[in-house]
All heavy atoms as a GROMACS GRO file, in nm:
protein
  505
    1ALA      N    1  -3.981   0.681  -2.492
    1ALA     CA    2  -3.978   0.780  -2.601
    1ALA      C    3  -4.071   0.733  -2.712
    1ALA      O    4  -4.064   0.620  -2.756
    1ALA     CB    5  -3.837   0.795  -2.653
    2GLY      N    6  -4.157   0.820  -2.755
    2GLY     CA    7  -4.255   0.785  -2.856
    2GLY      C    8  -4.208   0.817  -2.997
    2GLY      O    9  -4.102   0.872  -3.019
    3ILE      N   10  -4.290   0.780  -3.090
    3ILE     CA   11  -4.263   0.808  -3.231
    3ILE      C   12  -4.386   0.878  -3.287
    3ILE      O   13  -4.497   0.824  -3.281
    3ILE     CB   14  -4.228   0.680  -3.310
    3ILE    CG1   15  -4.193   0.712  -3.453
    3ILE    CG2   16  -4.337   0.579  -3.302
    3ILE    CD1   17  -4.138   0.593  -3.530
    4ASP      N   18  -4.370   0.999  -3.335
    4ASP     CA   19  -4.478   1.076  -3.397
    4ASP      C   20  -4.609   1.072  -3.318
    4ASP      O   21  -4.714   1.039  -3.371
    4ASP     CB   22  -4.502   1.028  -3.541
    4ASP     CG   23  -4.385   1.059  -3.632
    4ASP    OD1   24  -4.307   1.151  -3.601
    4ASP    OD2   25  -4.372   0.991  -3.734
    5GLY      N   26  -4.602   1.100  -3.191
    5GLY     CA   27  -4.723   1.110  -3.111
    5GLY      C   28  -4.770   0.981  -3.047
    5GLY      O   29  -4.871   0.980  -2.979
    6ILE      N   30  -4.701   0.871  -3.068
    6ILE     CA   31  -4.740   0.744  -3.005
    6ILE      C   32  -4.651   0.728  -2.883
    6ILE      O   33  -4.536   0.683  -2.892
    6ILE     CB   34  -4.723   0.625  -3.102
    6ILE    CG1   35  -4.803   0.649  -3.230
    6ILE    CG2   36  -4.767   0.496  -3.033
    6ILE    CD1   37  -4.778   0.546  -3.338
    7SER      N   38  -4.701   0.765  -2.766
    7SER     CA   39  -4.617   0.775  -2.647
    7SER      C   40  -4.563   0.641  -2.599
    7SER      O   41  -4.456   0.635  -2.541
    7SER     CB   42  -4.694   0.842  -2.534
    7SER     OG   43  -4.808   0.767  -2.502
    8ASP      N   44  -4.635   0.532  -2.622
    8ASP     CA   45  -4.589   0.402  -2.571
    8ASP      C   46  -4.535   0.312  -2.682
    8ASP      O   47  -4.529   0.190  -2.667
    8ASP     CB   48  -4.701   0.332  -2.495
    8ASP     CG   49  -4.824   0.306  -2.580
    8ASP    OD1   50  -4.834   0.363  -2.690
    8ASP    OD2   51  -4.910   0.229  -2.537
    9PHE      N   52  -4.491   0.371  -2.793
    9PHE     CA   53  -4.438   0.294  -2.905
    9PHE      C   54  -4.309   0.222  -2.865
    9PHE      O   55  -4.220   0.282  -2.806
    9PHE     CB   56  -4.409   0.385  -3.025
    9PHE     CG   57  -4.352   0.312  -3.143
    9PHE    CD1   58  -4.434   0.242  -3.228
    9PHE    CD2   59  -4.214   0.311  -3.167
    9PHE    CE1   60  -4.383   0.174  -3.337
    9PHE    CE2   61  -4.162   0.244  -3.275
    9PHE     CZ   62  -4.247   0.175  -3.359
   10LYS      N   63  -4.302   0.093  -2.897
   10LYS     CA   64  -4.181   0.012  -2.871
   10LYS      C   65  -4.146  -0.059  -3.001
   10LYS      O   66  -4.219  -0.149  -3.044
   10LYS     CB   67  -4.208  -0.088  -2.759
   10LYS     CG   68  -4.228  -0.022  -2.625
   10LYS     CD   69  -4.257  -0.125  -2.518
   10LYS     CE   70  -4.271  -0.068  -2.382
   10LYS     NZ   71  -4.360   0.042  -2.364
   11LYS      N   72  -4.034  -0.020  -3.060
   11LYS     CA   73  -4.000  -0.076  -3.191
   11LYS      C   74  -3.975  -0.226  -3.186
   11LYS      O   75  -3.995  -0.295  -3.286
   11LYS     CB   76  -3.884  -0.002  -3.256
   11LYS     CG   77  -3.752  -0.016  -3.188
   11LYS     CD   78  -3.647   0.064  -3.262
   11LYS     CE   79  -3.513   0.056  -3.195
   11LYS     NZ   80  -3.413   0.134  -3.266
   12GLU      N   81  -3.936  -0.279  -3.072
   12GLU     CA   82  -3.914  -0.424  -3.063
   12GLU      C   83  -4.045  -0.503  -3.068
   12GLU      O   84  -4.044  -0.624  -3.086
   12GLU     CB   85  -3.832  -0.460  -2.938
   12GLU     CG   86  -3.897  -0.424  -2.808
   12GLU     CD   87  -3.871  -0.282  -2.761
   12GLU    OE1   88  -3.806  -0.203  -2.831
   12GLU    OE2   89  -3.918  -0.249  -2.651
   13LYS      N   90  -4.158  -0.434  -3.055
   13LYS     CA   91  -4.289  -0.499  -3.065
   13LYS      C   92  -4.360  -0.463  -3.195
   13LYS      O   93  -4.472  -0.507  -3.218
   13LYS     CB   94  -4.376  -0.461  -2.947
   13LYS     CG   95  -4.324  -0.518  -2.816
   13LYS     CD   96  -4.420  -0.493  -2.706
   13LYS     CE   97  -4.369  -0.562  -2.579
   13LYS     NZ   98  -4.473  -0.584  -2.483
   14ALA      N   99  -4.294  -0.385  -3.280
   14ALA     CA  100  -4.356  -0.339  -3.404
   14ALA      C  101  -4.314  -0.426  -3.522
   14ALA      O  102  -4.208  -0.489  -3.520
   14ALA     CB  103  -4.315  -0.195  -3.432
   15VAL      N  104  -4.398  -0.428  -3.624
   15VAL     CA  105  -4.367  -0.495  -3.750
   15VAL      C  106  -4.410  -0.401  -3.863
   15VAL      O  107  -4.524  -0.355  -3.865
   15VAL     CB  108  -4.441  -0.630  -3.765
   15VAL    CG1  109  -4.410  -0.694  -3.900
   15VAL    CG2  110  -4.405  -0.724  -3.653
   16TRP      N  111  -4.320  -0.374  -3.954
   16TRP     CA  112  -4.348  -0.289  -4.068
   16TRP      C  113  -4.384  -0.380  -4.185
   16TRP      O  114  -4.305  -0.466  -4.223
   16TRP     CB  115  -4.224  -0.208  -4.101
   16TRP     CG  116  -4.241  -0.094  -4.195
   16TRP    CD1  117  -4.306  -0.093  -4.315
   16TRP    CD2  118  -4.189   0.037  -4.178
   16TRP    NE1  119  -4.298   0.029  -4.374
   16TRP    CE2  120  -4.226   0.112  -4.291
   16TRP    CE3  121  -4.114   0.098  -4.079
   16TRP    CZ2  122  -4.190   0.245  -4.307
   16TRP    CZ3  123  -4.080   0.230  -4.096
   16TRP    CH2  124  -4.118   0.302  -4.208
   17ILE      N  125  -4.500  -0.363  -4.242
   17ILE     CA  126  -4.546  -0.445  -4.353
   17ILE      C  127  -4.552  -0.358  -4.477
   17ILE      O  128  -4.614  -0.251  -4.476
   17ILE     CB  129  -4.685  -0.505  -4.323
   17ILE    CG1  130  -4.678  -0.590  -4.196
   17ILE    CG2  131  -4.734  -0.588  -4.442
   17ILE    CD1  132  -4.812  -0.635  -4.145
   18GLY      N  133  -4.486  -0.402  -4.585
   18GLY     CA  134  -4.488  -0.323  -4.707
   18GLY      C  135  -4.453  -0.404  -4.830
   18GLY      O  136  -4.399  -0.514  -4.821
   19ASP      N  137  -4.483  -0.345  -4.946
   19ASP     CA  138  -4.458  -0.415  -5.072
   19ASP      C  139  -4.338  -0.362  -5.149
   19ASP      O  140  -4.307  -0.412  -5.255
   19ASP     CB  141  -4.583  -0.412  -5.160
   19ASP     CG  142  -4.622  -0.272  -5.202
   19ASP    OD1  143  -4.567  -0.175  -5.147
   19ASP    OD2  144  -4.710  -0.260  -5.289
   20SER      N  145  -4.270  -0.263  -5.095
   20SER     CA  146  -4.156  -0.205  -5.164
   20SER      C  147  -4.028  -0.228  -5.084
   20SER      O  148  -4.017  -0.181  -4.970
   20SER     CB  149  -4.177  -0.054  -5.184
   20SER     OG  150  -4.059   0.005  -5.230
   21LEU      N  151  -3.933  -0.298  -5.146
   21LEU     CA  152  -3.804  -0.317  -5.080
   21LEU      C  153  -3.733  -0.185  -5.061
   21LEU      O  154  -3.676  -0.158  -4.955
   21LEU     CB  155  -3.715  -0.411  -5.162
   21LEU     CG  156  -3.738  -0.560  -5.148
   21LEU    CD1  157  -3.647  -0.635  -5.245
   21LEU    CD2  158  -3.714  -0.608  -5.007
   22THR      N  159  -3.737  -0.101  -5.164
   22THR     CA  160  -3.658   0.022  -5.160
   22THR      C  161  -3.718   0.129  -5.071
   22THR      O  162  -3.645   0.216  -5.023
   22THR     CB  163  -3.639   0.079  -5.302
   22THR    OG1  164  -3.768   0.102  -5.361
   22THR    CG2  165  -3.559  -0.015  -5.389
   23ALA      N  166  -3.847   0.125  -5.046
   23ALA     CA  167  -3.908   0.225  -4.959
   23ALA      C  168  -3.943   0.164  -4.824
   23ALA      O  169  -3.886   0.201  -4.721
   23ALA     CB  170  -4.033   0.284  -5.024
   24ASP      N  171  -4.035   0.070  -4.821
   24ASP     CA  172  -4.086   0.015  -4.695
   24ASP      C  173  -3.981  -0.064  -4.617
   24ASP      O  174  -3.958  -0.038  -4.499
   24ASP     CB  175  -4.206  -0.076  -4.722
   24ASP     CG  176  -4.320  -0.004  -4.791
   24ASP    OD1  177  -4.351   0.111  -4.752
   24ASP    OD2  178  -4.378  -0.060  -4.885
   25ILE      N  179  -3.923  -0.162  -4.681
   25ILE     CA  180  -3.832  -0.252  -4.609
   25ILE      C  181  -3.702  -0.182  -4.571
   25ILE      O  182  -3.653  -0.198  -4.460
   25ILE     CB  183  -3.806  -0.381  -4.690
   25ILE    CG1  184  -3.939  -0.450  -4.725
   25ILE    CG2  185  -3.712  -0.475  -4.615
   25ILE    CD1  186  -4.031  -0.479  -4.606
   26ARG      N  187  -3.650  -0.099  -4.659
   26ARG     CA  188  -3.530  -0.023  -4.625
   26ARG      C  189  -3.558   0.071  -4.508
   26ARG      O  190  -3.476   0.085  -4.417
   26ARG     CB  191  -3.477   0.056  -4.744
   26ARG     CG  192  -3.346   0.127  -4.709
   26ARG     CD  193  -3.287   0.204  -4.823
   26ARG     NE  194  -3.255   0.113  -4.931
   26ARG     CZ  195  -3.248   0.151  -5.058
   26ARG    NH1  196  -3.272   0.276  -5.093
   26ARG    NH2  197  -3.216   0.064  -5.152
   27ALA      N  198  -3.674   0.136  -4.508
   27ALA     CA  199  -3.710   0.224  -4.396
   27ALA      C  200  -3.719   0.146  -4.266
   27ALA      O  201  -3.674   0.194  -4.161
   27ALA     CB  202  -3.841   0.296  -4.426
   28ALA      N  203  -3.778   0.027  -4.271
   28ALA     CA  204  -3.786  -0.057  -4.151
   28ALA      C  205  -3.646  -0.094  -4.103
   28ALA      O  206  -3.618  -0.088  -3.983
   28ALA     CB  207  -3.867  -0.183  -4.180
   29ASN      N  208  -3.558  -0.131  -4.196
   29ASN     CA  209  -3.420  -0.162  -4.160
   29ASN      C  210  -3.354  -0.043  -4.091
   29ASN      O  211  -3.290  -0.059  -3.985
   29ASN     CB  212  -3.338  -0.199  -4.283
   29ASN     CG  213  -3.374  -0.330  -4.349
   29ASN    OD1  214  -3.336  -0.354  -4.461
   29ASN    ND2  215  -3.449  -0.416  -4.283
   30GLU      N  216  -3.369   0.074  -4.148
   30GLU     CA  217  -3.306   0.195  -4.092
   30GLU      C  218  -3.363   0.231  -3.956
   30GLU      O  219  -3.292   0.285  -3.871
   30GLU     CB  220  -3.320   0.311  -4.189
   30GLU     CG  221  -3.236   0.293  -4.314
   30GLU     CD  222  -3.260   0.399  -4.420
   30GLU    OE1  223  -3.338   0.494  -4.396
   30GLU    OE2  224  -3.200   0.387  -4.529
   31ALA      N  225  -3.490   0.198  -3.932
   31ALA     CA  226  -3.555   0.227  -3.805
   31ALA      C  227  -3.531   0.118  -3.701
   31ALA      O  228  -3.567   0.134  -3.585
   31ALA     CB  229  -3.705   0.246  -3.825
   32GLY      N  230  -3.474   0.005  -3.744
   32GLY     CA  231  -3.451  -0.106  -3.652
   32GLY      C  232  -3.577  -0.182  -3.616
   32GLY      O  233  -3.591  -0.233  -3.506
   33ILE      N  234  -3.671  -0.188  -3.712
   33ILE     CA  235  -3.799  -0.254  -3.690
   33ILE      C  236  -3.808  -0.378  -3.778
   33ILE      O  237  -3.768  -0.375  -3.895
   33ILE     CB  238  -3.916  -0.157  -3.725
   33ILE    CG1  239  -3.912  -0.036  -3.631
   33ILE    CG2  240  -4.050  -0.227  -3.718
   33ILE    CD1  241  -4.009   0.073  -3.668
   34ASP      N  242  -3.859  -0.488  -3.724
   34ASP     CA  243  -3.883  -0.608  -3.804
   34ASP      C  244  -3.978  -0.574  -3.918
   34ASP      O  245  -4.062  -0.484  -3.907
   34ASP     CB  246  -3.944  -0.720  -3.720
   34ASP     CG  247  -3.843  -0.787  -3.629
   34ASP    OD1  248  -3.722  -0.769  -3.649
   34ASP    OD2  249  -3.887  -0.858  -3.536
   35SER      N  250  -3.964  -0.649  -4.029
   35SER     CA  251  -4.046  -0.618  -4.146
   35SER      C  252  -4.097  -0.744  -4.214
   35SER      O  253  -4.038  -0.850  -4.204
   35SER     CB  254  -3.964  -0.537  -4.246
   35SER     OG  255  -3.852  -0.610  -4.290
   36VAL      N  256  -4.210  -0.725  -4.284
   36VAL     CA  257  -4.265  -0.829  -4.371
   36VAL      C  258  -4.277  -0.767  -4.509
   36VAL      O  259  -4.345  -0.667  -4.527
   36VAL     CB  260  -4.404  -0.877  -4.324
   36VAL    CG1  261  -4.458  -0.982  -4.421
   36VAL    CG2  262  -4.397  -0.934  -4.183
   37TRP      N  263  -4.210  -0.829  -4.604
   37TRP     CA  264  -4.217  -0.784  -4.743
   37TRP      C  265  -4.330  -0.859  -4.812
   37TRP      O  266  -4.329  -0.981  -4.821
   37TRP     CB  267  -4.084  -0.812  -4.813
   37TRP     CG  268  -4.080  -0.774  -4.959
   37TRP    CD1  269  -4.147  -0.674  -5.021
   37TRP    CD2  270  -4.002  -0.837  -5.059
   37TRP    NE1  271  -4.116  -0.669  -5.154
   37TRP    CE2  272  -4.025  -0.770  -5.181
   37TRP    CE3  273  -3.912  -0.944  -5.060
   37TRP    CZ2  274  -3.965  -0.805  -5.301
   37TRP    CZ3  275  -3.852  -0.978  -5.178
   37TRP    CH2  276  -3.878  -0.910  -5.297
   38LEU      N  277  -4.430  -0.785  -4.857
   38LEU     CA  278  -4.539  -0.844  -4.934
   38LEU      C  279  -4.489  -0.863  -5.077
   38LEU      O  280  -4.479  -0.768  -5.153
   38LEU     CB  281  -4.662  -0.753  -4.933
   38LEU     CG  282  -4.730  -0.736  -4.799
   38LEU    CD1  283  -4.837  -0.628  -4.807
   38LEU    CD2  284  -4.789  -0.866  -4.753
   39ASN      N  285  -4.457  -0.985  -5.111
   39ASN     CA  286  -4.397  -1.017  -5.240
   39ASN      C  287  -4.489  -1.116  -5.312
   39ASN      O  288  -4.459  -1.233  -5.325
   39ASN     CB  289  -4.257  -1.077  -5.218
   39ASN     CG  290  -4.183  -1.101  -5.346
   39ASN    OD1  291  -4.225  -1.060  -5.453
   39ASN    ND2  292  -4.071  -1.169  -5.335
   40PHE      N  293  -4.602  -1.064  -5.357
   40PHE     CA  294  -4.705  -1.148  -5.418
   40PHE      C  295  -4.660  -1.216  -5.546
   40PHE      O  296  -4.705  -1.324  -5.580
   40PHE     CB  297  -4.831  -1.066  -5.448
   40PHE     CG  298  -4.895  -1.009  -5.325
   40PHE    CD1  299  -4.912  -0.872  -5.312
   40PHE    CD2  300  -4.938  -1.090  -5.222
   40PHE    CE1  301  -4.972  -0.818  -5.199
   40PHE    CE2  302  -4.996  -1.038  -5.108
   40PHE     CZ  303  -5.013  -0.901  -5.098
   41SER      N  304  -4.570  -1.154  -5.621
   41SER     CA  305  -4.529  -1.210  -5.750
   41SER      C  306  -4.394  -1.280  -5.744
   41SER      O  307  -4.334  -1.308  -5.847
   41SER     CB  308  -4.528  -1.101  -5.856
   41SER     OG  309  -4.442  -0.996  -5.817
   42ALA      N  310  -4.345  -1.309  -5.623
   42ALA     CA  311  -4.219  -1.383  -5.603
   42ALA      C  312  -4.102  -1.320  -5.676
   42ALA      O  313  -4.021  -1.388  -5.738
   42ALA     CB  314  -4.237  -1.530  -5.642
   43LYS      N  315  -4.089  -1.188  -5.665
   43LYS     CA  316  -3.975  -1.117  -5.723
   43LYS      C  317  -3.848  -1.154  -5.647
   43LYS      O  318  -3.853  -1.182  -5.528
   43LYS     CB  319  -3.995  -0.966  -5.712
   43LYS     CG  320  -4.114  -0.912  -5.784
   43LYS     CD  321  -4.125  -0.763  -5.757
   43LYS     CE  322  -4.258  -0.708  -5.799
   43LYS     NZ  323  -4.278  -0.571  -5.754
   44ALA      N  324  -3.737  -1.148  -5.715
   44ALA     CA  325  -3.609  -1.169  -5.649
   44ALA      C  326  -3.574  -1.045  -5.569
   44ALA      O  327  -3.598  -0.933  -5.614
   44ALA     CB  328  -3.501  -1.198  -5.752
   45GLY      N  329  -3.520  -1.064  -5.452
   45GLY     CA  330  -3.476  -0.951  -5.371
   45GLY      C  331  -3.349  -0.892  -5.431
   45GLY      O  332  -3.272  -0.960  -5.497
   46ALA      N  333  -3.330  -0.764  -5.412
   46ALA     CA  334  -3.212  -0.696  -5.465
   46ALA      C  335  -3.177  -0.581  -5.373
   46ALA      O  336  -3.262  -0.526  -5.305
   46ALA     CB  337  -3.239  -0.646  -5.606
   47GLY      N  338  -3.051  -0.546  -5.374
   47GLY     CA  339  -3.007  -0.432  -5.295
   47GLY      C  340  -2.979  -0.469  -5.151
   47GLY      O  341  -2.963  -0.585  -5.116
   48ASN      N  342  -2.979  -0.367  -5.068
   48ASN     CA  343  -2.941  -0.389  -4.929
   48ASN      C  344  -3.059  -0.386  -4.832
   48ASN      O  345  -3.040  -0.380  -4.712
   48ASN     CB  346  -2.836  -0.287  -4.886
   48ASN     CG  347  -2.883  -0.143  -4.903
   48ASN    OD1  348  -2.996  -0.120  -4.947
   48ASN    ND2  349  -2.800  -0.048  -4.869
   49ALA      N  350  -3.181  -0.388  -4.884
   49ALA     CA  351  -3.298  -0.395  -4.797
   49ALA      C  352  -3.326  -0.541  -4.764
   49ALA      O  353  -3.344  -0.623  -4.854
   49ALA     CB  354  -3.419  -0.332  -4.866
   50LEU      N  355  -3.328  -0.573  -4.636
   50LEU     CA  356  -3.342  -0.712  -4.593
   50LEU      C  357  -3.466  -0.730  -4.506
   50LEU      O  358  -3.467  -0.689  -4.389
   50LEU     CB  359  -3.218  -0.756  -4.515
   50LEU     CG  360  -3.086  -0.745  -4.591
   50LEU    CD1  361  -2.969  -0.771  -4.497
   50LEU    CD2  362  -3.085  -0.841  -4.708
   51PRO      N  363  -3.572  -0.791  -4.560
   51PRO     CA  364  -3.692  -0.814  -4.480
   51PRO      C  365  -3.668  -0.923  -4.376
   51PRO      O  366  -3.590  -1.016  -4.398
   51PRO     CB  367  -3.795  -0.859  -4.583
   51PRO     CG  368  -3.715  -0.918  -4.694
   51PRO     CD  369  -3.586  -0.841  -4.698
   52THR      N  370  -3.735  -0.909  -4.262
   52THR     CA  371  -3.730  -1.015  -4.161
   52THR      C  372  -3.804  -1.138  -4.212
   52THR      O  373  -3.759  -1.251  -4.194
   52THR     CB  374  -3.796  -0.965  -4.030
   52THR    OG1  375  -3.738  -0.840  -3.994
   52THR    CG2  376  -3.777  -1.065  -3.919
   53TYR      N  377  -3.918  -1.114  -4.276
   53TYR     CA  378  -4.000  -1.219  -4.336
   53TYR      C  379  -4.041  -1.176  -4.477
   53TYR      O  380  -4.051  -1.057  -4.504
   53TYR     CB  381  -4.128  -1.246  -4.256
   53TYR     CG  382  -4.105  -1.280  -4.112
   53TYR    CD1  383  -4.122  -1.185  -4.013
   53TYR    CD2  384  -4.068  -1.408  -4.075
   53TYR    CE1  385  -4.101  -1.216  -3.879
   53TYR    CE2  386  -4.047  -1.441  -3.942
   53TYR     CZ  387  -4.063  -1.344  -3.845
   53TYR     OH  388  -4.043  -1.376  -3.713
   54THR      N  389  -4.068  -1.273  -4.562
   54THR     CA  390  -4.126  -1.247  -4.694
   54THR      C  391  -4.255  -1.325  -4.704
   54THR      O  392  -4.258  -1.445  -4.676
   54THR     CB  393  -4.029  -1.291  -4.806
   54THR    OG1  394  -3.908  -1.216  -4.794
   54THR    CG2  395  -4.089  -1.266  -4.943
   55ALA      N  396  -4.361  -1.256  -4.742
   55ALA     CA  397  -4.493  -1.320  -4.752
   55ALA      C  398  -4.542  -1.314  -4.896
   55ALA      O  399  -4.527  -1.213  -4.963
   55ALA     CB  400  -4.593  -1.249  -4.662
   56LYS      N  401  -4.598  -1.425  -4.941
   56LYS     CA  402  -4.656  -1.432  -5.076
   56LYS      C  403  -4.808  -1.416  -5.072
   56LYS      O  404  -4.872  -1.416  -5.176
   56LYS     CB  405  -4.618  -1.564  -5.141
   56LYS     CG  406  -4.470  -1.577  -5.165
   56LYS     CD  407  -4.434  -1.710  -5.226
   56LYS     CE  408  -4.284  -1.723  -5.240
   56LYS     NZ  409  -4.244  -1.856  -5.283
   57SER      N  410  -4.864  -1.403  -4.951
   57SER     CA  411  -5.009  -1.386  -4.938
   57SER      C  412  -5.039  -1.317  -4.805
   57SER      O  413  -4.955  -1.315  -4.714
   57SER     CB  414  -5.079  -1.522  -4.940
   57SER     OG  415  -5.047  -1.594  -4.822
   58PHE      N  416  -5.160  -1.261  -4.796
   58PHE     CA  417  -5.201  -1.202  -4.669
   58PHE      C  418  -5.213  -1.308  -4.561
   58PHE      O  419  -5.188  -1.281  -4.444
   58PHE     CB  420  -5.332  -1.125  -4.686
   58PHE     CG  421  -5.316  -0.996  -4.760
   58PHE    CD1  422  -5.380  -0.976  -4.882
   58PHE    CD2  423  -5.239  -0.893  -4.710
   58PHE    CE1  424  -5.365  -0.857  -4.951
   58PHE    CE2  425  -5.223  -0.773  -4.778
   58PHE     CZ  426  -5.286  -0.756  -4.900
   59ALA      N  427  -5.250  -1.430  -4.599
   59ALA     CA  428  -5.260  -1.539  -4.502
   59ALA      C  429  -5.124  -1.564  -4.436
   59ALA      O  430  -5.117  -1.590  -4.316
   59ALA     CB  431  -5.312  -1.665  -4.570
   60GLN      N  432  -5.016  -1.556  -4.514
   60GLN     CA  433  -4.882  -1.574  -4.457
   60GLN      C  434  -4.850  -1.462  -4.358
   60GLN      O  435  -4.789  -1.486  -4.254
   60GLN     CB  436  -4.776  -1.578  -4.566
   60GLN     CG  437  -4.763  -1.712  -4.633
   60GLN     CD  438  -4.644  -1.716  -4.728
   60GLN    OE1  439  -4.616  -1.618  -4.798
   60GLN    NE2  440  -4.576  -1.827  -4.731
   61VAL      N  441  -4.887  -1.339  -4.391
   61VAL     CA  442  -4.865  -1.227  -4.300
   61VAL      C  443  -4.934  -1.255  -4.166
   61VAL      O  444  -4.875  -1.239  -4.060
   61VAL     CB  445  -4.915  -1.094  -4.359
   61VAL    CG1  446  -4.908  -0.982  -4.255
   61VAL    CG2  447  -4.837  -1.057  -4.483
   62LEU      N  448  -5.058  -1.299  -4.173
   62LEU     CA  449  -5.131  -1.329  -4.050
   62LEU      C  450  -5.064  -1.440  -3.970
   62LEU      O  451  -5.058  -1.434  -3.847
   62LEU     CB  452  -5.276  -1.367  -4.084
   62LEU     CG  453  -5.361  -1.255  -4.144
   62LEU    CD1  454  -5.499  -1.308  -4.182
   62LEU    CD2  455  -5.371  -1.137  -4.051
   63ARG      N  456  -5.012  -1.541  -4.037
   63ARG     CA  457  -4.939  -1.648  -3.966
   63ARG      C  458  -4.815  -1.593  -3.899
   63ARG      O  459  -4.786  -1.628  -3.784
   63ARG     CB  460  -4.905  -1.761  -4.061
   63ARG     CG  461  -5.022  -1.853  -4.090
   63ARG     CD  462  -4.981  -1.985  -4.155
   63ARG     NE  463  -4.921  -1.971  -4.286
   63ARG     CZ  464  -4.990  -1.957  -4.400
   63ARG    NH1  465  -5.121  -1.958  -4.397
   63ARG    NH2  466  -4.927  -1.947  -4.514
   64PHE      N  467  -4.737  -1.507  -3.968
   64PHE     CA  468  -4.618  -1.447  -3.907
   64PHE      C  469  -4.654  -1.369  -3.781
   64PHE      O  470  -4.580  -1.366  -3.684
   64PHE     CB  471  -4.547  -1.352  -4.004
   64PHE     CG  472  -4.485  -1.420  -4.125
   64PHE    CD1  473  -4.482  -1.355  -4.246
   64PHE    CD2  474  -4.427  -1.545  -4.115
   64PHE    CE1  475  -4.424  -1.414  -4.358
   64PHE    CE2  476  -4.370  -1.606  -4.226
   64PHE     CZ  477  -4.369  -1.540  -4.347
   65LEU      N  478  -4.772  -1.304  -3.785
   65LEU     CA  479  -4.816  -1.223  -3.671
   65LEU      C  480  -4.886  -1.305  -3.563
   65LEU      O  481  -4.924  -1.253  -3.460
   65LEU     CB  482  -4.910  -1.112  -3.720
   65LEU     CG  483  -4.848  -1.012  -3.817
   65LEU    CD1  484  -4.955  -0.915  -3.866
   65LEU    CD2  485  -4.732  -0.938  -3.755
   66GLY      N  486  -4.906  -1.434  -3.591
   66GLY     CA  487  -4.974  -1.521  -3.495
   66GLY      C  488  -5.124  -1.502  -3.494
   66GLY      O  489  -5.190  -1.530  -3.394
   67ILE      N  490  -5.178  -1.452  -3.607
   67ILE     CA  491  -5.322  -1.428  -3.619
   67ILE      C  492  -5.373  -1.516  -3.733
   67ILE      O  493  -5.367  -1.478  -3.848
   67ILE     CB  494  -5.351  -1.281  -3.654
   67ILE    CG1  495  -5.285  -1.187  -3.555
   67ILE    CG2  496  -5.501  -1.256  -3.662
   67ILE    CD1  497  -5.285  -1.043  -3.599
   68ASN      N  498  -5.421  -1.634  -3.702
   68ASN     CA  499  -5.472  -1.718  -3.810
   68ASN      C  500  -5.586  -1.805  -3.766
   68ASN      O  501  -5.627  -1.820  -3.663
   68ASN     CB  502  -5.364  -1.803  -3.874
   68ASN     CG  503  -5.284  -1.884  -3.775
   68ASN    OD1  504  -5.295  -1.868  -3.654
   68ASN    ND2  505  -5.202  -1.971  -3.826
   0.00000   0.00000   0.00000
């Protein structure tokens, strides 16, 4: 089953990358997709959005993805 026209989409192989806990990371949580929160300014997390990873730089994101 695909998602919005992506016929071979597999959420267990997807990673949602975003800078908003309330929009991006919460949406990833609700979709059951791993997430990386781009938290450049080291803000404290709040609420019920739980990122799989937190990155303080794009270099960290690449390391999480195994691209470095």
